[in-house]
C-alpha positions in Angstrom: -67.3 63.2 11.8 -63.7 64.1 10.7 -64.6 67.8 11.1 -65.8 67.2 14.7 -62.6 65.2 15.5 -60.5 68.0 14.0 -62.4 70.6 16.1 -62.0 68.6 19.2 -58.3 68.4 18.6 -58.0 72.1 17.9 -60.4 73.3 20.6 -57.9 75.7 22.1 -57.3 77.5 18.8 -61.1 77.8 18.3 -61.3 78.9 21.9 -58.9 81.8 21.3 -61.0 83.0 18.4 -64.3 82.7 20.4 -62.7 84.5 23.4 -61.6 87.5 21.3 -65.0 87.5 19.5 -66.8 87.4 22.9 -64.7 90.3 24.1 -65.7 92.2 21.0 -69.4 91.6 21.5 -69.6 92.3 25.3 -66.4 93.9 26.6 -68.0 95.3 29.7 -68.1 91.8 31.3 -64.4 91.3 31.4 -63.0 94.8 32.1 -61.4 95.8 35.4 -64.3 96.5 37.9 -66.7 94.5 35.7 -68.7 91.4 36.8 -65.7 89.0 36.4 -63.5 91.2 38.6 -60.4 90.3 36.5 -58.1 92.5 38.7 -58.6 89.6 41.3 -59.8 86.5 39.4 -57.4 86.9 36.5 -54.4 88.7 37.9 -54.1 86.4 40.9 -56.4 83.4 40.9 -56.1 82.5 37.2 -52.4 83.0 36.9 -51.7 81.1 40.2 -53.9 78.2 38.9 -51.9 77.8 35.7 -48.6 77.7 37.6 -49.9 75.4 40.4 -50.9 73.0 37.6 -47.4 73.4 36.1 -46.0 72.5 39.5 -48.2 69.4 39.7 -47.2 68.2 36.2 -43.5 69.1 36.2 -41.5 65.9 36.5 -38.4 67.3 38.4 -37.5 63.7 39.2 -36.4 63.4 35.6 -34.1 66.4 35.7 -31.1 64.3 36.7 -31.3 62.4 33.4 -31.4 65.7 31.5 -28.1 66.7 33.0 -26.4 64.2 30.7 -27.4 66.5 27.8 -26.0 69.6 29.4 -24.5 70.9 26.1 -27.8 70.5 24.3 -29.8 72.3 27.0 -27.2 75.1 27.3 -27.4 75.7 23.5 -31.2 75.9 23.6 -31.2 78.3 26.6 -28.6 80.6 25.1 -30.3 80.6 21.7 -33.8 81.1 23.2 -33.1 83.7 25.9 -30.1 85.6 24.4 -29.7 85.2 20.6 -33.4 85.2 19.8 -34.4 88.4 21.7 -31.2 90.3 20.7 -31.8 89.4 17.0 -35.4 90.5 17.1 -34.4 93.8 18.7 -32.0 94.5 15.9 -34.6 93.5 13.3 -37.1 95.8 15.0 -34.8 98.8 14.7 -35.2 98.5 10.9 -39.0 97.8 11.1 -39.5 100.9 13.3 -39.2 103.2 10.3 -42.1 101.3 8.6 -45.8 102.2 9.1 -46.4 98.9 11.0 -48.3 99.5 14.3 -45.7 100.3 17.0 -47.5 98.2 19.7 -47.5 95.1 17.4 -43.7 95.6 17.0 -43.3 95.8 20.7 -45.3 92.6 20.8 -42.8 91.0 18.5 -40.1 91.9 21.0 -42.1 90.2 23.8 -42.2 87.0 21.7 -38.5 87.1 21.4 -38.2 87.3 25.2 -40.4 84.3 26.0 -39.0 80.8 27.0 -39.8 77.7 25.0 -43.1 75.9 25.9 -43.2 72.7 27.9 -45.9 71.4 25.6 -45.6 71.9 21.8 -41.9 71.8 21.4 -41.6 68.6 23.5 -44.6 67.0 21.7 -43.1 67.7 18.3 -39.7 66.5 19.4 -41.3 63.3 20.6 -43.3 62.9 17.4 -40.1 62.8 15.5 -38.3 60.7 18.0 -35.7 63.2 19.3 -34.5 64.2 22.8 -36.4 66.6 25.2 -34.9 69.5 25.9 -38.9 82.8 35.8 -37.0 85.3 36.3 -35.1 85.8 33.0 -38.3 86.5 30.9 -39.5 89.5 32.9 -36.0 90.8 33.1 -35.7 90.6 29.3 -39.1 92.3 28.9 -38.0 95.1 31.2 -34.6 95.4 29.4 -36.1 95.7 25.9 -39.5 97.3 26.8 -39.1 98.7 30.3 -40.2 102.2 29.3 -43.6 100.7 28.2 -44.4 99.4 31.6 -46.4 101.6 34.0 -45.9 99.1 36.9 -43.0 99.6 39.4 -40.2 97.1 39.2 -40.6 95.8 42.8 -44.4 95.4 42.3 -43.8 93.3 39.2 -41.5 90.9 40.9 -43.5 90.7 44.1 -46.6 89.7 42.0 -44.5 87.3 40.0 -43.3 85.7 43.2 -46.8 85.3 44.6 -48.6 84.2 41.5 -45.9 82.2 39.7 -43.1 81.0 42.0 -45.2 80.2 45.1 -47.9 78.2 43.3 -45.2 76.4 41.3 -43.4 75.4 44.5 -46.7 74.4 46.2 -47.6 72.3 43.1 -44.3 70.5 43.3 -44.7 69.8 47.0 -48.2 68.4 46.5 -46.9 66.3 43.5 -44.3 64.7 45.8 -47.1 63.2 47.9 -49.6 62.3 45.2 -47.2 61.5 42.2 -48.4 57.9 41.8 -52.1 58.9 41.9 -51.5 61.7 39.4 -49.7 59.3 37.0 -52.4 56.7 37.4 -55.4 59.0 37.0 -54.0 61.1 34.1 -55.8 64.3 35.2 -56.4 66.9 32.3 -54.1 69.5 34.0 -53.1 70.9 30.6 -56.7 71.3 29.5 -57.5 73.1 32.8 -54.6 75.5 32.3 -55.6 76.1 28.7 -59.1 76.9 29.7 -57.9 79.4 32.3 -55.6 80.9 29.7 -58.7 81.5 27.5 -60.2 83.5 30.4 -57.0 85.7 30.6 -57.1 86.3 26.8 -60.8 87.2 27.0 -60.4 89.8 29.7 -57.3 91.2 28.0 -59.3 91.9 24.8 -62.2 93.2 26.8 -60.0 96.0 28.0 -59.0 96.7 24.4 -62.5 96.7 22.9 -63.8 98.9 25.7 -61.2 101.6 24.7 -62.4 103.3 21.6 -59.0 105.1 21.1 -57.3 101.9 20.2 -57.2 101.0 16.5 -55.6 98.1 14.7 -55.1 98.3 11.0 -55.4 95.1 8.9 -52.2 95.9 6.9 -50.1 95.9 10.1 -51.7 92.6 11.2 -51.0 90.9 7.9 -47.4 92.1 7.8 -46.8 90.9 11.4 -48.2 87.5 10.4 -45.7 87.3 7.5 -42.9 88.5 9.7 -43.6 85.8 12.2 -43.7 83.0 9.6 -40.4 84.3 8.1 -38.6 84.7 11.5 -39.6 81.2 12.6 -38.6 79.5 9.4 -35.3 81.4 9.3 -34.5 80.4 12.9 -35.4 76.8 12.3 -33.1 76.7 9.3 -30.4 78.5 11.3 -30.5 76.0 14.2 -30.5 73.1 11.7 -27.4 74.4 9.9 -25.6 75.1 13.1 -26.4 71.8 14.9 -25.5 69.7 11.8 -22.0 71.0 11.3 -19.3 68.3 11.4 -17.8 69.6 14.6 -21.0 70.5 16.4 -21.0 67.3 18.5 -24.8 67.0 18.3 -26.6 63.8 17.2 -29.5 63.8 14.7 -31.9 63.4 17.7 -30.3 66.4 19.4 -30.8 68.5 16.2 -34.5 67.7 16.3 -34.7 68.9 19.9 -32.8 72.1 19.0 -34.9 72.9 16.0 -38.2 72.8 17.9 -37.2 73.8 21.5 -35.0 76.8 20.4 -37.6 78.4 18.1 -40.9 77.7 19.9 -42.3 80.2 22.5 -44.6 79.6 25.5 -48.1 81.1 25.3 -49.1 79.5 28.6 -46.3 81.4 30.4 -46.2 84.4 28.1 -49.8 85.7 28.4 -49.9 85.7 32.2 -46.4 87.2 32.3 -47.5 90.1 30.0 -50.6 90.5 32.1 -48.3 91.1 35.2 -45.5 93.2 33.6 -47.9 95.4 31.6 -50.7 95.5 34.1 -53.1 98.4 33.4 -51.4 99.2 30.1 -54.0 100.3 27.5 -52.2 98.6 24.6 -51.7 95.3 26.4 -53.9 93.3 24.0 -52.0 94.7 21.0 -48.7 93.7 22.6 -50.2 90.2 23.1 -51.3 89.8 19.5 -47.9 88.6 18.0 -47.6 85.9 20.7 -51.2 84.8 20.0 -50.2 84.5 16.3 -46.9 82.9 17.0 -48.5 80.0 18.9 -50.6 78.5 16.1 -47.9 79.3 13.5 -45.3 77.3 15.4 -47.7 74.3 15.7 -48.7 74.6 12.0 -45.1 74.8 10.8 -44.0 72.0 13.2 -46.8 69.7 12.0 -45.9 70.3 8.3 -42.2 69.8 8.9 -42.4 66.7 11.2 -42.5 64.1 8.4 -39.6 65.7 6.6 -37.4 66.1 9.7 -38.3 62.5 10.8 -37.2 61.0 7.5 -34.0 63.1 7.6 -33.2 61.9 11.2 -33.9 58.2 10.4 -31.7 58.3 7.3 -28.9 60.1 9.3 -29.1 57.5 12.1 -29.0 54.7 9.6 -25.9 56.3 8.0 -24.2 56.5 11.4 -24.9 52.8 12.1 -23.5 51.8 8.6 -20.3 53.8 9.0 -19.7 52.6 12.6 -16.8 50.2 12.7 -17.6 46.6 13.6 -15.6 44.8 16.3 
């Protein structure tokens, strides 16, 4: 019973494994021109569905309250979209002389370019009791990996506009009229988006397994897994040390938000984005692998660290209350 409950909770992780296994068994179904017609159903319909759902669930009416924490949000954005990708790029200059698969290394760079997720970072932040924290990501991808993309710059942004921006705006407009109904019915929008994301992952790996010239060695995969663990732990420690300095101006709750939101990366946005920027690229699935690894690692590390961080935050908050002068 406990196993079934665990499987139900981790259905998306299991789905990723099954999607890749299914692509390995029968890649012809999901390749371009195959029965699923991913060049239409995935590149346009699936991606648009994910961002329409994001528009429906995005509570922009709460953005005004977020402006109070402008310093917190500014720090998270700068760390996530400037420091993170630049540091990864410098690190990869050293790793480029190693025998690690070059496309997995490029995939590590794409991880650095991704924004934080709306889901896991916020969920973990709330689990501890902290504060919550489309164009920049593709620009970063083109800046660091532009030579790897075979798609013209204008084509990338026109497709991004049609499949990301337009559905997001439409979702927001629809939400304005049915907001009360959405909040009352609690529709499984996240589960729908995750299911569609599994379809994208499946077709991506169908392209890989249908190409016999692509080979992924186990040593490179294991090394990338260890690198991802090390990078994420190092960045979580770095954000903790920086945000807890005496003159940082951040509260313990702010520190919690910074630790999770600054180091987590969005799989829901990342995979569709890679599908657009690297459309038709024969190594797209290898480039996607580090992001597919990073997602479960960030949830695993977060789940393990939540009790420790929560006890730290509670003790710090009690300390602040005790040292606060009474009137």
